[in-house]
All heavy atoms as an XYZ file, in Angstrom:
659
protein
N      22.649     36.952     50.035
C      24.078     36.809     50.244
C      24.430     36.938     51.723
O      25.271     36.233     52.229
C      24.796     37.871     49.395
C      26.283     37.772     49.442
S      26.816     36.298     48.560
C      28.539     36.451     48.738
N      23.790     37.853     52.402
C      24.055     38.078     53.821
C      23.769     36.823     54.641
O      24.464     36.519     55.593
C      23.209     39.261     54.317
C      23.381     39.590     55.767
C      24.697     40.266     56.010
N      24.847     40.467     57.435
C      25.989     40.383     58.078
N      27.086     40.156     57.419
N      26.053     40.556     59.360
N      22.738     36.081     54.220
C      22.355     34.868     54.939
C      23.480     33.828     54.927
O      23.757     33.191     55.933
C      21.102     34.265     54.300
C      20.609     33.028     54.994
C      19.376     32.468     54.328
O      18.465     33.242     54.020
O      19.351     31.243     54.123
N      24.155     33.672     53.785
C      25.244     32.692     53.710
C      26.443     33.137     54.536
O      27.150     32.300     55.088
C      25.693     32.436     52.257
O      25.991     33.670     51.629
C      24.640     31.689     51.482
N      26.673     34.442     54.632
C      27.770     34.933     55.464
C      27.490     34.615     56.926
O      28.379     34.150     57.650
C      27.954     36.441     55.289
C      28.360     36.933     53.902
C      28.471     38.455     53.904
C      29.653     36.318     53.472
N      26.262     34.870     57.349
C      25.883     34.571     58.728
C      25.961     33.071     58.988
O      26.461     32.641     60.023
C      24.465     35.061     59.015
C      24.361     36.584     59.000
O      25.401     37.246     59.145
O      23.243     37.079     58.839
N      25.486     32.278     58.039
C      25.503     30.831     58.203
C      26.943     30.314     58.302
O      27.248     29.486     59.148
C      24.781     30.154     57.035
C      24.684     28.650     57.217
C      23.959     27.988     56.076
N      24.726     28.153     54.852
C      24.206     28.218     53.636
N      22.909     28.128     53.463
N      24.965     28.369     52.575
N      27.811     30.827     57.476
C      29.218     30.403     57.516
C      29.823     30.696     58.880
O      30.547     29.874     59.449
C      30.014     31.098     56.414
N      29.523     31.854     59.422
C      30.031     32.238     60.742
C      29.462     31.320     61.829
O      30.195     30.842     62.688
C      29.640     33.689     61.033
C      30.080     34.181     62.377
C      31.125     35.269     62.276
O      31.408     35.755     61.201
N      31.692     35.630     63.389
N      28.175     31.070     61.773
C      27.520     30.214     62.764
C      28.088     28.793     62.702
O      28.404     28.194     63.730
C      25.988     30.194     62.539
C      25.395     31.567     62.897
C      25.327     29.092     63.350
C      23.980     31.772     62.416
N      28.242     28.274     61.488
C      28.795     26.931     61.333
C      30.229     26.860     61.857
O      30.610     25.912     62.541
C      28.756     26.507     59.864
C      27.378     26.326     59.236
C      27.510     26.067     57.741
C      26.608     25.218     59.912
N      31.015     27.883     61.533
C      32.398     27.928     61.997
C      32.496     27.951     63.514
O      33.293     27.216     64.114
N      31.678     28.767     64.132
C      31.689     28.855     65.590
C      31.242     27.529     66.222
O      31.800     27.089     67.222
C      30.792     30.004     66.055
C      31.393     31.360     65.733
C      30.442     32.525     65.968
O      29.270     32.286     66.338
O      30.869     33.666     65.769
N      30.256     26.878     65.604
C      29.775     25.592     66.119
C      30.892     24.541     66.054
O      31.112     23.792     67.010
C      28.553     25.124     65.319
C      28.048     23.774     65.768
C      27.268     23.651     66.910
C      28.374     22.618     65.063
C      26.817     22.407     67.341
C      27.927     21.378     65.488
C      27.151     21.281     66.629
O      26.715     20.053     67.050
N      31.583     24.493     64.942
C      32.666     23.513     64.776
C      33.767     23.750     65.804
O      34.287     22.807     66.400
C      33.212     23.552     63.333
C      32.180     22.960     62.374
C      34.542     22.809     63.230
C      32.508     23.125     60.908
N      34.105     25.000     66.041
C      35.153     25.323     67.022
C      34.711     24.936     68.431
O      35.471     24.324     69.180
C      35.516     26.817     66.962
C      36.210     27.124     65.644
C      36.411     27.209     68.130
C      36.332     28.596     65.363
N      33.489     25.280     68.788
C      32.996     25.028     70.154
C      32.848     23.540     70.459
O      33.130     23.106     71.568
C      31.651     25.721     70.366
C      31.750     27.225     70.443
C      30.394     27.914     70.440
O      29.354     27.218     70.565
O      30.369     29.139     70.298
N      32.399     22.775     69.466
C      32.100     21.372     69.718
C      33.154     20.406     69.194
O      33.169     19.245     69.596
C      30.752     20.984     69.074
O      30.864     21.143     67.652
C      29.621     21.820     69.629
N      33.985     20.866     68.274
C      34.953     19.973     67.648
C      34.282     19.025     66.668
O      34.830     17.985     66.312
N      33.091     19.384     66.221
C      32.285     18.521     65.354
C      32.909     18.362     63.974
O      33.620     19.239     63.486
C      30.880     19.099     65.206
N      32.594     17.245     63.354
C      33.011     17.011     61.977
C      32.055     17.751     61.039
O      30.984     18.210     61.457
C      32.960     15.510     61.643
O      31.610     15.059     61.784
C      33.882     14.713     62.557
N      32.443     17.813     59.766
C      31.570     18.433     58.765
C      30.257     17.658     58.697
O      29.175     18.241     58.660
C      32.268     18.473     57.387
C      31.291     18.859     56.291
C      33.433     19.446     57.414
N      30.346     16.341     58.722
C      29.152     15.488     58.641
C      28.219     15.724     59.830
O      27.008     15.857     59.673
C      29.566     14.025     58.582
C      28.425     13.062     58.404
C      28.924     11.632     58.384
N      29.822     11.407     57.270
C      29.540     10.618     56.237
N      28.412      9.962     56.208
N      30.392     10.467     55.262
N      28.789     15.777     61.032
C      27.977     15.994     62.235
C      27.350     17.385     62.227
O      26.183     17.550     62.601
C      28.831     15.813     63.480
N      28.099     18.370     61.774
C      27.586     19.740     61.696
C      26.429     19.804     60.708
O      25.400     20.439     60.981
C      28.708     20.711     61.282
O      29.786     20.592     62.218
C      28.223     22.145     61.242
N      26.590     19.152     59.574
C      25.528     19.138     58.561
C      24.250     18.521     59.119
O      23.151     19.015     58.868
C      25.996     18.360     57.334
N      24.419     17.473     59.894
C      23.260     16.796     60.478
C      22.527     17.708     61.465
O      21.298     17.796     61.456
C      23.723     15.525     61.192
C      22.672     14.526     61.455
C      23.284     13.264     62.056
C      22.577     12.051     61.550
N      23.134     10.814     62.095
N      23.281     18.410     62.316
C      22.685     19.299     63.314
C      21.919     20.442     62.648
O      20.812     20.789     63.059
C      23.775     19.868     64.261
C      23.244     21.002     65.110
C      24.339     18.760     65.135
N      22.506     21.026     61.605
C      21.894     22.192     60.957
C      20.973     21.810     59.800
O      20.406     22.671     59.145
C      22.980     23.159     60.485
C      23.636     23.887     61.626
C      24.779     23.374     62.230
C      23.116     25.072     62.118
C      25.390     24.024     63.288
C      23.712     25.728     63.177
C      24.853     25.213     63.764
N      20.853     20.488     59.557
C      19.966     19.969     58.508
C      20.268     20.574     57.129
O      19.372     21.016     56.405
C      18.504     20.176     58.887
C      18.088     19.390     60.112
C      16.647     19.660     60.469
C      16.148     18.834     61.617
N      16.886     18.864     62.832
N      21.556     20.590     56.805
C      22.009     21.017     55.483
C      23.011     19.987     54.984
O      23.440     19.115     55.735
C      22.639     22.434     55.503
C      23.779     22.515     56.521
C      21.589     23.493     55.793
C      24.466     23.870     56.555
N      23.391     20.082     53.714
C      24.298     19.079     53.156
C      25.737     19.283     53.625
O      26.136     20.383     54.004
C      24.248     19.114     51.625
O      24.920     20.262     51.148
N      26.506     18.193     53.572
C      27.926     18.262     53.927
C      28.648     19.215     52.987
O      29.545     19.944     53.401
C      28.572     16.879     53.825
C      28.052     15.867     54.801
C      28.757     14.537     54.643
C      28.548     14.014     53.234
N      29.087     12.685     52.998
N      28.245     19.205     51.719
C      28.878     20.085     50.731
C      28.689     21.548     51.095
O      29.606     22.357     50.959
C      28.285     19.841     49.342
O      28.469     18.504     48.973
N      27.502     21.891     51.565
C      27.207     23.264     51.955
C      28.052     23.667     53.155
O      28.644     24.747     53.180
C      25.710     23.430     52.281
O      24.956     23.074     51.128
C      25.381     24.854     52.686
N      28.140     22.786     54.139
C      28.955     23.075     55.326
C      30.403     23.287     54.908
O      31.038     24.265     55.289
C      28.868     21.938     56.374
C      29.852     22.174     57.504
C      27.463     21.826     56.919
N      30.916     22.367     54.116
C      32.318     22.451     53.707
C      32.594     23.720     52.925
O      33.585     24.412     53.170
C      32.692     21.217     52.881
C      34.155     21.093     52.676
N      34.788     21.585     51.571
C      35.123     20.564     53.465
C      36.085     21.358     51.677
N      36.312     20.732     52.817
N      31.719     24.051     52.001
C      31.907     25.259     51.198
C      31.852     26.515     52.076
O      32.651     27.428     51.920
C      30.855     25.340     50.098
C      31.079     26.496     49.153
C      30.216     26.382     47.932
C      30.587     27.462     46.959
N      30.829     26.964     45.614
N      30.907     26.539     53.011
C      30.777     27.692     53.903
C      32.016     27.883     54.765
O      32.526     28.996     54.890
C      29.548     27.554     54.807
C      28.258     27.917     54.100
O      28.305     28.421     52.966
O      27.189     27.692     54.703
N      32.510     26.807     55.375
C      33.604     26.959     56.340
C      34.980     27.016     55.680
O      35.960     27.325     56.349
C      33.591     25.880     57.444
C      32.318     25.974     58.250
C      33.810     24.494     56.895
N      35.057     26.731     54.394
C      36.352     26.866     53.724
C      36.350     28.089     52.808
O      37.012     29.072     53.093
C      36.719     25.594     52.928
O      35.685     25.270     52.018
C      36.971     24.436     53.853
N      35.582     28.053     51.757
C      35.621     29.126     50.762
C      35.064     30.455     51.274
O      35.668     31.501     51.064
C      34.855     28.702     49.513
C      35.497     27.538     48.800
C      34.690     27.062     47.617
O      33.840     27.830     47.119
O      34.905     25.911     47.198
N      33.915     30.419     51.903
C      33.293     31.681     52.323
C      33.948     32.266     53.565
O      34.143     33.471     53.671
C      31.803     31.473     52.561
C      31.073     31.177     51.268
C      29.568     31.173     51.432
N      28.958     30.966     50.135
C      28.343     29.851     49.765
N      28.231     28.843     50.606
N      27.829     29.732     48.567
N      34.300     31.416     54.505
C      34.859     31.892     55.769
C      36.252     32.485     55.585
O      36.577     33.486     56.210
C      34.885     30.742     56.779
C      34.724     31.099     58.235
C      33.522     31.997     58.472
C      34.584     29.840     59.076
N      37.072     31.889     54.727
C      38.421     32.409     54.521
C      38.364     33.827     53.938
O      39.199     34.663     54.238
C      39.277     31.490     53.625
C      40.748     31.884     53.732
C      38.811     31.503     52.198
C      41.695     30.888     53.110
N      37.359     34.068     53.141
C      37.201     35.378     52.509
C      36.600     36.406     53.476
O      37.017     37.558     53.489
C      36.288     35.210     51.282
C      36.128     36.429     50.432
C      35.228     36.162     49.228
N      33.879     35.770     49.681
C      33.217     34.731     49.224
N      33.732     33.920     48.327
N      32.000     34.463     49.666
N      35.662     35.968     54.312
C      34.905     36.907     55.132
C      35.397     37.033     56.571
O      35.156     38.050     57.215
C      33.421     36.512     55.141
C      32.847     36.478     53.731
O      33.211     37.348     52.927
O      32.060     35.558     53.445
N      36.045     35.991     57.086
C      36.526     36.035     58.467
C      37.757     35.131     58.591
O      37.677     34.013     59.117
C      35.414     35.578     59.423
C      35.741     35.851     60.869
O      36.895     36.021     61.238
N      34.710     35.882     61.691
N      38.911     35.605     58.113
C      40.116     34.773     58.080
C      40.547     34.229     59.444
O      41.046     33.108     59.527
C      41.186     35.707     57.515
C      40.436     36.764     56.791
C      39.131     36.915     57.515
N      40.357     34.992     60.510
C      40.787     34.507     61.824
C      39.917     33.331     62.286
O      40.426     32.356     62.839
C      40.757     35.631     62.863
O      39.452     36.124     63.034
N      38.615     33.400     62.047
C      37.726     32.288     62.381
C      38.057     31.080     61.500
O      38.072     29.945     61.969
C      36.257     32.690     62.203
C      35.212     31.652     62.589
C      35.330     31.274     64.054
C      33.818     32.168     62.296
N      38.360     31.340     60.230
C      38.719     30.265     59.310
C      39.930     29.488     59.822
O      39.946     28.257     59.772
C      39.021     30.835     57.919
C      39.692     29.832     57.014
C      38.962     28.812     56.407
C      41.061     29.879     56.781
C      39.572     27.875     55.594
C      41.677     28.948     55.968
C      40.935     27.953     55.377
O      41.548     27.027     54.579
N      40.932     30.184     60.328
C      42.135     29.513     60.835
C      41.812     28.573     61.989
O      42.350     27.475     62.077
C      43.176     30.546     61.273
C      43.832     31.259     60.119
C      44.808     32.301     60.611
C      45.343     33.114     59.453
N      46.188     34.219     59.881
N      40.915     29.010     62.858
C      40.509     28.170     63.990
C      39.738     26.940     63.509
O      39.961     25.830     63.986
C      39.653     28.971     64.963
C      40.411     30.079     65.667
C      39.477     30.908     66.523
O      38.519     31.496     66.024
N      39.754     30.939     67.812
N      38.831     27.153     62.564
C      38.037     26.054     62.021
C      38.948     25.066     61.301
O      38.806     23.852     61.437
C      36.948     26.582     61.052
C      36.277     25.441     60.303
C      35.909     27.387     61.800
N      39.914     25.591     60.572
C      40.835     24.740     59.827
C      41.588     23.792     60.766
O      41.783     22.613     60.452
C      41.819     25.592     59.033
C      42.705     24.784     58.129
C      43.606     25.660     57.300
C      44.498     24.785     56.437
N      45.490     25.538     55.727
N      41.989     24.286     61.939
C      42.678     23.439     62.912
C      41.793     22.276     63.356
O      42.250     21.138     63.453
C      43.098     24.254     64.137
C      44.276     25.149     63.893
C      44.631     25.908     65.163
C      45.721     26.916     64.886
N      46.037     27.726     66.069
N      40.529     22.567     63.627
C      39.596     21.518     64.058
C      39.382     20.510     62.932
O      39.399     19.295     63.162
C      38.241     22.118     64.507
C      37.231     21.023     64.816
C      38.426     23.027     65.702
N      39.206     20.999     61.699
C      38.981     20.104     60.573
C      40.207     19.240     60.299
O      40.079     18.060     59.957
C      38.585     20.896     59.321
C      37.252     21.642     59.402
C      36.978     22.381     58.096
C      36.110     20.717     59.739
N      41.388     19.802     60.451
C      42.629     19.026     60.277
C      42.710     17.910     61.325
O      43.065     16.774     61.016
C      43.858     19.930     60.398
C      44.012     20.929     59.282
C      44.488     20.321     57.977
O      45.211     19.302     58.021
O      44.121     20.849     56.917
N      42.368     18.252     62.564
C      42.374     17.261     63.650
C      41.382     16.149     63.339
O      41.695     14.967     63.474
C      42.017     17.943     64.971
C      41.914     17.017     66.167
C      41.557     17.823     67.416
C      41.146     16.938     68.543
N      39.759     16.514     68.476
N      40.182     16.528     62.898
C      39.160     15.538     62.550
C      39.636     14.637     61.414
O      39.381     13.436     61.415
C      37.847     16.223     62.155
C      37.138     16.826     63.340
O      37.409     16.467     64.477
N      36.246     17.755     63.081
N      40.324     15.236     60.455
C      40.815     14.463     59.317
C      41.851     13.438     59.774
O      41.854     12.292     59.308
C      41.426     15.407     58.280
C      41.767     14.755     56.978
C      42.235     15.787     55.971
C      42.572     15.151     54.649
N      43.028     16.134     53.673
N      42.715     13.833     60.689
C      43.735     12.916     61.202
C      43.128     11.773     62.029
O      43.712     10.697     62.115
C      44.756     13.675     62.051
C      45.665     14.634     61.295
C      46.492     15.466     62.269
C      46.577     13.874     60.343
N      41.972     12.015     62.619
C      41.343     11.018     63.488
C      40.281     10.183     62.786
O      39.714      9.272     63.394
C      40.693     11.724     64.684
C      41.680     12.393     65.600
C      41.009     13.200     66.701
O      39.780     13.446     66.620
O      41.716     13.595     67.630
N      40.009     10.441     61.533
C      38.877      9.771     60.884
C      39.041      8.263     60.784
O      38.065      7.523     60.841
C      38.579     10.380     59.526
C      39.609     10.115     58.467
C      39.231     10.806     57.186
N      40.374     10.750     56.280
C      40.450     11.428     55.177
N      39.460     12.222     54.835
N      41.501     11.328     54.407
N      40.273      7.789     60.653
C      40.467      6.342     60.578
C      40.091      5.668     61.906
O      39.622      4.535     61.926
C      41.908      6.001     60.183
C      42.926      6.354     61.214
N      43.345      7.650     61.431
C      43.596      5.584     62.103
C      44.246      7.653     62.403
N      44.418      6.413     62.830
N      40.266      6.378     62.995
C      39.899      5.842     64.305
C      38.375      5.752     64.426
O      37.838      4.735     64.860
C      40.484      6.716     65.438
C      42.010      6.666     65.375
C      39.967      6.263     66.800
C      42.699      7.703     66.243
N      37.686      6.829     64.016
C      36.221      6.809     64.065
C      35.660      5.724     63.162
O      34.696      5.051     63.508
C      35.650      8.178     63.662
C      35.793      9.233     64.726
C      35.004     10.488     64.375
N      35.362     11.050     63.083
C      36.387     11.873     62.871
N      37.145     12.249     63.878
N      36.644     12.343     61.674
N      36.275      5.527     61.998
C      35.827      4.483     61.075
C      35.990      3.104     61.680
O      35.113      2.244     61.560
N      37.109      2.884     62.343
C      37.350      1.600     62.995
C      36.371      1.342     64.118
O      35.888      0.217     64.309
N      36.053      2.383     64.874
C      35.096      2.239     65.973
C      33.704      1.926     65.427
O      32.977      1.109     66.004
C      35.081      3.510     66.826
C      36.351      3.680     67.640
S      36.597      5.288     68.416
C      35.037      5.681     69.114
N      33.337      2.555     64.320
C      32.024      2.302     63.718
C      31.933      0.862     63.227
O      30.907      0.199     63.409
C      31.786      3.272     62.566
N      33.000      0.374     62.629
C      33.025     -1.013     62.153
C      32.913     -1.977     63.333
O      32.177     -2.968     63.279
C      34.318     -1.293     61.366
O      34.393     -0.371     60.272
C      34.355     -2.710     60.839
N      33.618     -1.672     64.392
C      33.575     -2.522     65.582
C      32.150     -2.592     66.142
O      31.645     -3.666     66.480
C      34.530     -1.972     66.627
C      34.579     -2.803     67.870
C      35.621     -2.293     68.819
N      35.653     -3.149     69.987
C      36.044     -2.772     71.176
N      36.494     -1.557     71.353
N      36.023     -3.585     72.180
N      31.492     -1.420     66.242
C      30.110     -1.389     66.742
C      29.181     -2.182     65.826
O      28.294     -2.897     66.290
C      29.609      0.050     66.853
C      30.112      0.773     68.083
C      29.366      2.068     68.315
N      29.407      2.964     67.169
C      30.347      3.868     66.941
N      31.335      4.029     67.789
N      30.306      4.644     65.876
N      29.402     -2.062     64.535
C      28.547     -2.749     63.555
C      28.598     -4.265     63.755
O      27.565     -4.928     63.777
C      29.001     -2.395     62.141
C      28.247     -3.107     61.058
C      28.781     -2.725     59.694
C      28.095     -3.512     58.605
N      28.637     -3.175     57.290
N      29.779     -4.791     63.897
C      29.916     -6.242     64.002
C      29.733     -6.768     65.414
O      29.526     -7.952     65.615
C      31.250     -6.699     63.417
C      31.247     -6.538     61.911
C      31.958     -5.521     61.299
C      30.478     -7.377     61.124
C      31.929     -5.355     59.922
C      30.432     -7.228     59.749
C      31.163     -6.219     59.154
O      31.110     -6.054     57.799
N      29.779     -5.887     66.375
C      29.550     -6.285     67.745
C      28.042     -6.271     68.066
O      27.608     -6.803     69.060
C      30.297     -5.328     68.683
C      30.668     -5.934     70.001
C      31.564     -4.992     70.767
C      32.013     -5.657     72.047
N      32.800     -4.750     72.846
N      27.283     -5.603     67.201
C      25.842     -5.548     67.373
C      25.364     -4.438     68.271
O      24.298     -4.521     68.860
N      26.133     -3.382     68.380
C      25.743     -2.252     69.241
C      24.885     -1.274     68.513
O      24.905     -1.039     67.386
C      26.989     -1.535     69.771
C      27.758     -2.384     70.738
C      29.007     -1.677     71.260
O      29.122     -0.445     71.131
O      29.863     -2.366     71.783
């Protein structure tokens, strides 16, 4: 149990420092997106509410910008980059 608490904290701090998405964080730590999401939402709110609030702001920002990232990915795909 202690390991998941530490992991949730580490993931939360990484997201805050880098502004990374859940998907990008999962890739860096070689774990599933579901695990990252569960750690930074359910576990973090219970164990470290102040860190959770900071992470939530970053995730909200990422959510608002996802259509832009999707459009850029499509552009790269068809441009051949």
